[in-house]
C-alpha positions, 0 to 999 in steps of 0.5 A: 889532857896530858898525863893526869894523876888522880890519887890526891883528888880521890883522897880530897873527894872522899875523906871525912872531916875527922881524917883531914888536917889543915897543916902538917903540924896538926897531922903530926899531933894527931898521929903522935897521940895515936902512937903514944896511945898504942901498945904492941904485943905478941900472941899465939892463936891458942891465947886468943878468944872471941867473945860477944858481949851485948851483941858486940864482938870483942877479942881477948888476948893473953892479958885477958883484957877484952878489946873492940876491933876496927873494921880493918883489924877484924878483917885481918884477924879473920884472914889470919885463920882463913875465915871469910870476914864479910860472911862473919859480919853478917852472922849474929855476934854469938855465932861469929864468935864461936866460928872465930874461936874454932878457927883459933883452936884449929890454927893453934893445933897446926902451930901456925905463926904467932901474931903481932897485935896493935892496940890503941887505948883512948877510952875503949881499948881497940885492936887496930891490927893483927899482923905477922911478927915479921911486920916492920912498922913505920909510925905515921908520927915518925913519917911526919918528921921526915915530911917536916924536912920538906916543909922546912925546904918550902914544900906544902900541901896545895889548897883544896876547895871545899868538897861536898862532905858533911861537917868539913870546916872551911875558910876563904882562900887568901893569895898566900894559899894559892900555888903558882900554876894552881887552877880552878881556885881563886882568892875568896873561894871556900877552901878546907883541910886538904892534902894531909889525911890520916885514919886508923889504918892509913896516912896520905900526904900531897906536897908541892914545892912552889918556890922551885918552879922549872921553866916559865909561862906555859912551860913552867913545871912544879915538883910534887910528891904523894906519900902513903903509909899504913901502920896496920898493913893496909899499904906499903910505905910509898913515895910518888915523885913527879913534875906537874904543869898545874894542880886544880882546886880538887887536887887533880894533877895536870900534865905530870911528867917524870912520874916515878915511885919508891915503895918500901915493904913493911916486911922482908929483907929491906930494913925500914930505917935504911929505906927512909935514909935512902928516901931522904937522900932522894928528896934532897936530890929531887929538891936541889936538882932544879938548875940541872933539870931546867937545863935538861928539860929546855934542851929536851924541848929543843932536841929534834929526833928526826923529820918523820916517824921512822927517823924518830923511832930509829933514833930512839930504838938505837939509843935504847939498845945502846944504853940498855933501856927496856923500851920496845919499838912498839912502846916507843911508837905508842909514845910517839903516837900520843905525842902527835895526838896531844901536840897542843899539850906537849909541843912539836912531836919531833922533839925528845921532850914530846916523845918522853911525855908521850911515853909517860902519858901512854903508860897510864893505860898499863894495868899494873902499877909496877909495869907503869913505873918501869916504863916511866923510869925508862922514859926518864932515862931518854932525857939524857939524849938531849943535846 
Protein backbone atom coordinates (compact mmCIF):
# COMPACT_ATOMS: atom_id res chain seq x y z
CA UNK A 1 0.00 0.00 0.00
CA UNK A 2 1.00 3.60 -0.23
CA UNK A 3 2.64 5.60 -2.99
CA UNK A 4 5.16 3.09 -4.31
CA UNK A 5 7.87 3.81 -6.89
CA UNK A 6 8.88 1.07 -9.31
CA UNK A 7 11.54 2.69 -11.52
CA UNK A 8 14.48 1.22 -9.59
CA UNK A 9 12.80 -2.18 -9.37
CA UNK A 10 12.39 -2.28 -13.15
CA UNK A 11 16.11 -1.61 -13.55
CA UNK A 12 16.93 -4.28 -10.94
CA UNK A 13 14.78 -6.87 -12.70
CA UNK A 14 15.93 -6.28 -16.28
CA UNK A 15 19.56 -5.16 -16.47
CA UNK A 16 21.98 -7.83 -17.75
CA UNK A 17 25.17 -8.67 -15.88
CA UNK A 18 27.45 -6.44 -17.96
CA UNK A 19 25.36 -3.34 -17.14
CA UNK A 20 25.40 -3.78 -13.33
CA UNK A 21 28.00 -2.47 -10.85
CA UNK A 22 28.68 -3.19 -7.20
CA UNK A 23 29.60 0.39 -6.34
CA UNK A 24 29.91 3.91 -7.67
CA UNK A 25 33.67 3.58 -8.15
CA UNK A 26 33.22 0.65 -10.55
CA UNK A 27 30.47 2.51 -12.39
CA UNK A 28 32.70 5.56 -12.79
CA UNK A 29 35.62 3.46 -14.04
CA UNK A 30 33.46 1.89 -16.75
CA UNK A 31 31.91 5.20 -17.79
CA UNK A 32 35.31 6.90 -17.88
CA UNK A 33 36.73 4.18 -20.14
CA UNK A 34 33.77 4.68 -22.46
CA UNK A 35 34.27 8.45 -22.52
CA UNK A 36 38.01 8.20 -23.17
CA UNK A 37 37.38 5.77 -26.03
CA UNK A 38 34.88 8.11 -27.69
CA UNK A 39 35.24 10.73 -30.40
CA UNK A 40 32.72 13.27 -31.64
CA UNK A 41 32.60 14.63 -35.18
CA UNK A 42 30.17 16.55 -37.38
CA UNK A 43 29.02 15.45 -40.79
CA UNK A 44 26.72 16.60 -43.56
CA UNK A 45 24.19 14.12 -44.88
CA UNK A 46 26.00 14.20 -48.21
CA UNK A 47 29.17 12.99 -46.50
CA UNK A 48 27.50 9.84 -45.13
CA UNK A 49 27.32 6.50 -46.89
CA UNK A 50 25.96 3.13 -45.79
CA UNK A 51 27.70 -0.07 -46.85
CA UNK A 52 26.88 -3.74 -46.45
CA UNK A 53 30.08 -5.70 -45.90
CA UNK A 54 29.77 -9.43 -45.18
CA UNK A 55 26.03 -8.93 -44.71
CA UNK A 56 26.65 -6.39 -41.96
CA UNK A 57 25.66 -2.73 -42.26
CA UNK A 58 28.35 -0.12 -41.65
CA UNK A 59 28.29 3.68 -41.77
CA UNK A 60 31.09 5.58 -43.52
CA UNK A 61 31.58 9.24 -42.63
CA UNK A 62 33.80 12.08 -43.89
CA UNK A 63 36.94 10.29 -42.65
CA UNK A 64 36.13 7.30 -44.92
CA UNK A 65 36.41 4.88 -41.99
CA UNK A 66 33.55 2.36 -41.72
CA UNK A 67 31.89 1.86 -38.34
CA UNK A 68 29.41 -0.58 -36.97
CA UNK A 69 26.31 0.88 -35.32
CA UNK A 70 24.58 0.16 -32.05
CA UNK A 71 20.93 -0.78 -32.35
CA UNK A 72 20.02 2.62 -30.90
CA UNK A 73 22.34 4.60 -33.22
CA UNK A 74 20.92 2.91 -36.32
CA UNK A 75 17.44 3.92 -35.21
CA UNK A 76 18.57 7.53 -34.75
CA UNK A 77 20.28 7.59 -38.13
CA UNK A 78 17.23 6.18 -39.87
CA UNK A 79 14.96 8.62 -38.04
CA UNK A 80 17.15 11.55 -39.08
CA UNK A 81 16.41 10.85 -42.75
CA UNK A 82 12.78 9.89 -42.20
CA UNK A 83 13.26 6.16 -42.77
CA UNK A 84 11.45 3.41 -40.76
CA UNK A 85 14.23 1.71 -38.77
CA UNK A 86 12.15 -1.35 -37.89
CA UNK A 87 11.36 -2.07 -41.54
CA UNK A 88 14.97 -1.51 -42.65
CA UNK A 89 16.22 -4.02 -40.10
CA UNK A 90 14.09 -6.71 -41.75
CA UNK A 91 15.54 -6.09 -45.23
CA UNK A 92 18.68 -7.75 -46.65
CA UNK A 93 21.65 -5.55 -45.66
CA UNK A 94 22.44 -4.59 -49.26
CA UNK A 95 18.92 -3.30 -49.92
CA UNK A 96 18.80 -1.52 -46.54
CA UNK A 97 22.11 0.21 -47.37
CA UNK A 98 20.76 1.39 -50.73
CA UNK A 99 17.62 2.77 -49.09
CA UNK A 100 19.68 4.63 -46.48
CA UNK A 101 21.95 6.12 -49.14
CA UNK A 102 18.92 7.40 -51.05
CA UNK A 103 17.79 9.05 -47.82
CA UNK A 104 21.21 10.65 -47.25
CA UNK A 105 21.21 12.07 -50.79
CA UNK A 106 17.67 13.40 -50.51
CA UNK A 107 18.35 15.13 -47.17
CA UNK A 108 21.58 16.57 -48.59
CA UNK A 109 19.68 18.07 -51.51
CA UNK A 110 17.19 19.59 -49.10
CA UNK A 111 20.10 21.05 -47.08
CA UNK A 112 18.90 19.46 -43.84
CA UNK A 113 20.75 20.17 -40.59
CA UNK A 114 24.18 18.61 -40.13
CA UNK A 115 24.51 15.81 -37.57
CA UNK A 116 26.83 15.17 -34.64
CA UNK A 117 28.25 11.63 -34.65
CA UNK A 118 29.48 9.93 -31.49
CA UNK A 119 31.90 7.05 -32.12
CA UNK A 120 33.46 4.60 -29.71
CA UNK A 121 36.67 2.70 -30.44
CA UNK A 122 37.22 -0.53 -28.51
CA UNK A 123 38.54 -2.93 -31.09
CA UNK A 124 35.79 -2.33 -33.62
CA UNK A 125 34.78 1.24 -34.35
CA UNK A 126 31.13 1.75 -33.39
CA UNK A 127 28.69 4.59 -33.96
CA UNK A 128 26.83 5.20 -30.71
CA UNK A 129 24.72 8.24 -31.61
CA UNK A 130 23.58 10.47 -34.46
CA UNK A 131 22.25 13.72 -33.03
CA UNK A 132 21.51 17.34 -33.81
CA UNK A 133 24.47 19.69 -33.44
CA UNK A 134 22.41 21.52 -30.81
CA UNK A 135 22.74 18.50 -28.53
CA UNK A 136 24.61 19.23 -25.29
CA UNK A 137 26.09 16.05 -23.85
CA UNK A 138 26.61 15.30 -20.18
CA UNK A 139 29.07 12.42 -19.97
CA UNK A 140 28.10 9.62 -17.60
CA UNK A 141 31.63 9.68 -16.19
CA UNK A 142 31.27 13.35 -15.27
CA UNK A 143 27.86 12.73 -13.72
CA UNK A 144 29.44 10.02 -11.55
CA UNK A 145 31.73 12.68 -10.06
CA UNK A 146 28.65 14.63 -8.95
CA UNK A 147 27.25 11.46 -7.41
CA UNK A 148 30.54 11.02 -5.55
CA UNK A 149 29.61 14.13 -3.56
CA UNK A 150 26.53 12.26 -2.37
CA UNK A 151 28.60 9.18 -1.55
CA UNK A 152 30.99 11.25 0.54
CA UNK A 153 27.95 12.52 2.48
CA UNK A 154 26.92 8.95 3.31
CA UNK A 155 24.56 8.12 0.44
CA UNK A 156 24.77 4.72 -1.24
CA UNK A 157 22.77 2.27 -3.33
CA UNK A 158 20.57 -0.11 -1.30
CA UNK A 159 21.58 -3.75 -1.54
CA UNK A 160 19.55 -5.78 -4.00
CA UNK A 161 18.63 -9.45 -4.04
CA UNK A 162 19.94 -11.64 -6.88
CA UNK A 163 17.43 -11.51 -9.78
CA UNK A 164 16.73 -14.36 -12.18
CA UNK A 165 19.19 -13.19 -14.84
CA UNK A 166 21.95 -15.39 -16.23
CA UNK A 167 25.55 -14.65 -15.30
CA UNK A 168 25.02 -12.14 -12.49
CA UNK A 169 27.59 -12.45 -9.67
CA UNK A 170 26.36 -12.72 -6.08
CA UNK A 171 27.53 -12.88 -2.49
CA UNK A 172 25.95 -13.19 0.94
CA UNK A 173 24.54 -9.99 2.48
CA UNK A 174 26.28 -8.69 5.61
CA UNK A 175 24.69 -6.50 8.31
CA UNK A 176 26.46 -3.49 6.77
CA UNK A 177 24.71 -4.09 3.44
CA UNK A 178 21.17 -3.73 4.78
CA UNK A 179 19.78 -0.21 5.13
CA UNK A 180 17.45 0.93 7.94
CA UNK A 181 13.92 0.30 6.74
CA UNK A 182 15.01 -2.26 4.14
CA UNK A 183 12.57 -5.15 3.97
CA UNK A 184 12.52 -8.63 2.39
CA UNK A 185 16.29 -8.84 2.73
CA UNK A 186 18.19 -10.52 5.57
CA UNK A 187 21.80 -11.19 6.51
CA UNK A 188 23.01 -14.18 4.51
CA UNK A 189 20.64 -13.65 1.58
CA UNK A 190 22.24 -13.64 -1.87
CA UNK A 191 22.74 -10.11 -3.19
CA UNK A 192 24.07 -8.90 -6.55
CA UNK A 193 25.24 -5.63 -8.12
CA UNK A 194 22.14 -3.39 -7.90
CA UNK A 195 21.36 0.29 -7.92
CA UNK A 196 24.16 1.35 -10.29
CA UNK A 197 23.63 0.60 -13.99
CA UNK A 198 25.09 1.78 -17.31
CA UNK A 199 24.81 0.64 -20.93
CA UNK A 200 25.84 2.00 -24.32
CA UNK A 201 22.81 4.29 -24.26
CA UNK A 202 21.92 5.17 -20.64
CA UNK A 203 22.83 5.36 -16.95
CA UNK A 204 20.60 4.85 -13.91
CA UNK A 205 21.47 5.17 -10.22
CA UNK A 206 19.38 4.67 -7.09
CA UNK A 207 20.91 6.10 -3.91
CA UNK A 208 19.65 6.54 -0.36
CA UNK A 209 20.87 8.34 2.77
CA UNK A 210 20.66 5.85 5.67
CA UNK A 211 22.28 8.18 8.21
CA UNK A 212 19.71 10.98 7.82
CA UNK A 213 16.48 9.21 8.78
CA UNK A 214 13.53 11.43 9.68
CA UNK A 215 11.37 10.24 12.58
CA UNK A 216 11.54 6.90 14.35
CA UNK A 217 9.83 3.52 14.41
CA UNK A 218 6.99 3.07 11.94
CA UNK A 219 7.06 6.83 11.18
CA UNK A 220 10.73 6.79 10.09
CA UNK A 221 11.45 8.01 6.56
CA UNK A 222 14.68 7.97 4.59
CA UNK A 223 15.78 10.14 1.67
CA UNK A 224 16.27 8.67 -1.77
CA UNK A 225 17.04 9.79 -5.30
CA UNK A 226 16.86 8.25 -8.79
CA UNK A 227 19.33 9.61 -11.35
CA UNK A 228 18.99 8.96 -15.07
CA UNK A 229 21.12 10.15 -17.99
CA UNK A 230 21.88 9.34 -21.60
CA UNK A 231 24.96 10.36 -23.58
CA UNK A 232 23.21 9.44 -26.82
CA UNK A 233 19.86 11.24 -26.59
CA UNK A 234 17.80 8.34 -25.22
CA UNK A 235 16.64 10.34 -22.17
CA UNK A 236 17.07 13.71 -20.55
CA UNK A 237 19.21 14.12 -17.44
CA UNK A 238 16.79 13.70 -14.52
CA UNK A 239 16.84 13.52 -10.73
CA UNK A 240 13.83 12.21 -8.81
CA UNK A 241 13.90 13.07 -5.10
CA UNK A 242 11.68 11.43 -2.49
CA UNK A 243 11.26 10.33 1.10
CA UNK A 244 10.47 6.65 1.61
CA UNK A 245 9.25 4.49 4.44
CA UNK A 246 10.91 1.32 3.15
CA UNK A 247 12.76 -0.29 0.24
CA UNK A 248 12.66 -4.00 -0.42
CA UNK A 249 15.28 -6.36 -1.78
CA UNK A 250 13.98 -5.95 -5.33
CA UNK A 251 14.17 -2.14 -5.03
CA UNK A 252 10.49 -1.27 -4.90
CA UNK A 253 10.28 1.99 -2.93
CA UNK A 254 7.39 1.83 -0.44
CA UNK A 255 5.46 4.75 1.04
CA UNK A 256 7.20 7.45 -0.99
CA UNK A 257 6.37 11.05 -0.11
CA UNK A 258 7.50 14.46 -1.35
CA UNK A 259 8.28 13.04 -4.79
CA UNK A 260 9.60 15.71 -7.13
CA UNK A 261 11.63 15.55 -10.29
CA UNK A 262 14.25 17.86 -11.78
CA UNK A 263 14.78 17.33 -15.51
CA UNK A 264 17.44 18.92 -17.70
CA UNK A 265 17.08 18.79 -21.46
CA UNK A 266 20.22 18.09 -23.47
CA UNK A 267 19.16 20.70 -26.00
CA UNK A 268 17.56 24.12 -25.82
CA UNK A 269 18.33 27.22 -23.81
CA UNK A 270 19.39 25.70 -20.45
CA UNK A 271 23.18 25.15 -20.32
CA UNK A 272 24.11 21.82 -18.74
CA UNK A 273 26.80 23.27 -16.48
CA UNK A 274 24.39 25.74 -14.87
CA UNK A 275 21.77 23.03 -14.47
CA UNK A 276 24.24 20.74 -12.70
CA UNK A 277 25.26 23.55 -10.33
CA UNK A 278 21.60 24.01 -9.48
CA UNK A 279 21.31 20.26 -8.94
CA UNK A 280 24.25 20.27 -6.54
CA UNK A 281 22.61 23.10 -4.62
CA UNK A 282 19.38 21.12 -4.46
CA UNK A 283 21.27 18.06 -3.17
CA UNK A 284 22.95 20.09 -0.43
CA UNK A 285 19.62 21.54 0.63
CA UNK A 286 17.99 18.14 0.43
CA UNK A 287 20.71 16.50 2.53
CA UNK A 288 21.10 19.23 5.14
CA UNK A 289 17.43 19.97 5.79
CA UNK A 290 16.81 16.99 8.11
CA UNK A 291 16.07 18.89 11.38
CA UNK A 292 13.75 21.35 9.63
CA UNK A 293 11.97 18.60 7.68
CA UNK A 294 11.57 16.45 10.78
CA UNK A 295 9.90 19.30 12.67
CA UNK A 296 7.67 20.01 9.68
CA UNK A 297 6.61 16.37 9.23
CA UNK A 298 5.94 15.85 12.93
CA UNK A 299 3.88 19.05 12.98
CA UNK A 300 1.97 18.00 9.84
CA UNK A 301 1.00 14.72 11.51
CA UNK A 302 -0.36 16.66 14.49
CA UNK A 303 -2.22 19.34 12.50
CA UNK A 304 -5.95 18.57 12.35
CA UNK A 305 -7.58 20.34 9.39
CA UNK A 306 -11.20 19.76 10.45
CA UNK A 307 -13.62 17.33 12.00
CA UNK A 308 -15.17 16.12 8.74
CA UNK A 309 -14.63 16.08 4.98
CA UNK A 310 -16.34 19.41 4.30
CA UNK A 311 -14.30 21.26 6.94
CA UNK A 312 -11.06 19.65 5.76
CA UNK A 313 -11.60 20.49 2.10
CA UNK A 314 -12.71 24.02 2.96
CA UNK A 315 -9.46 24.59 4.87
CA UNK A 316 -7.35 23.18 2.03
CA UNK A 317 -9.18 25.12 -0.70
CA UNK A 318 -8.85 28.36 1.25
CA UNK A 319 -5.12 27.86 1.75
CA UNK A 320 -4.55 26.96 -1.90
CA UNK A 321 -6.38 30.05 -3.11
CA UNK A 322 -4.54 32.31 -0.67
CA UNK A 323 -1.12 30.94 -1.67
CA UNK A 324 -1.62 30.37 -5.43
CA UNK A 325 -1.25 26.61 -5.13
CA UNK A 326 -2.60 24.91 -8.30
CA UNK A 327 -4.80 22.26 -6.65
CA UNK A 328 -8.52 22.14 -7.44
CA UNK A 329 -11.19 21.13 -4.93
CA UNK A 330 -11.71 17.96 -6.99
CA UNK A 331 -8.01 17.08 -6.75
CA UNK A 332 -7.98 17.81 -3.01
CA UNK A 333 -11.04 15.62 -2.62
CA UNK A 334 -9.24 12.75 -4.36
CA UNK A 335 -6.35 13.18 -1.91
CA UNK A 336 -8.71 13.09 1.06
CA UNK A 337 -10.48 10.00 -0.28
CA UNK A 338 -7.13 8.25 -0.69
CA UNK A 339 -6.12 9.21 2.86
CA UNK A 340 -9.39 7.72 4.17
CA UNK A 341 -8.88 4.54 2.16
CA UNK A 342 -5.34 4.07 3.49
CA UNK A 343 -5.59 5.10 7.13
CA UNK A 344 -3.48 2.12 8.16
CA UNK A 345 -0.61 3.64 6.17
CA UNK A 346 -1.07 7.41 6.52
CA UNK A 347 -2.84 7.65 9.87
CA UNK A 348 -5.74 9.92 10.81
CA UNK A 349 -7.24 11.27 7.53
CA UNK A 350 -8.13 14.53 9.28
CA UNK A 351 -4.43 15.46 9.52
CA UNK A 352 -2.49 17.62 7.13
CA UNK A 353 0.08 14.83 6.69
CA UNK A 354 -2.52 12.26 5.62
CA UNK A 355 -4.03 14.63 3.05
CA UNK A 356 -0.64 15.52 1.55
CA UNK A 357 0.26 11.83 1.44
CA UNK A 358 -3.11 11.05 -0.14
CA UNK A 359 -2.53 13.66 -2.85
CA UNK A 360 0.85 12.27 -3.86
CA UNK A 361 -0.51 8.72 -3.73
CA UNK A 362 -3.50 9.61 -5.92
CA UNK A 363 -1.27 11.54 -8.37
CA UNK A 364 0.30 8.26 -9.50
CA UNK A 365 -2.88 7.60 -11.48
CA UNK A 366 -2.26 10.71 -13.62
CA UNK A 367 -1.15 9.67 -17.09
CA UNK A 368 1.52 12.30 -17.79
CA UNK A 369 4.65 12.57 -15.65
CA UNK A 370 4.77 16.38 -16.00
CA UNK A 371 1.22 16.64 -14.61
CA UNK A 372 2.08 14.24 -11.78
CA UNK A 373 5.11 16.37 -10.90
CA UNK A 374 2.96 19.52 -10.76
CA UNK A 375 0.54 17.89 -8.31
CA UNK A 376 3.35 16.46 -6.17
CA UNK A 377 5.13 19.82 -5.94
CA UNK A 378 1.87 21.58 -5.08
CA UNK A 379 1.08 18.97 -2.42
CA UNK A 380 4.49 19.55 -0.85
CA UNK A 381 3.71 23.26 -0.51
CA UNK A 382 0.68 22.41 1.65
CA UNK A 383 3.01 21.25 4.43
CA UNK A 384 3.53 24.93 5.27
CA UNK A 385 0.04 24.83 6.81
CA UNK A 386 1.49 22.88 9.74
CA UNK A 387 1.07 24.56 13.13
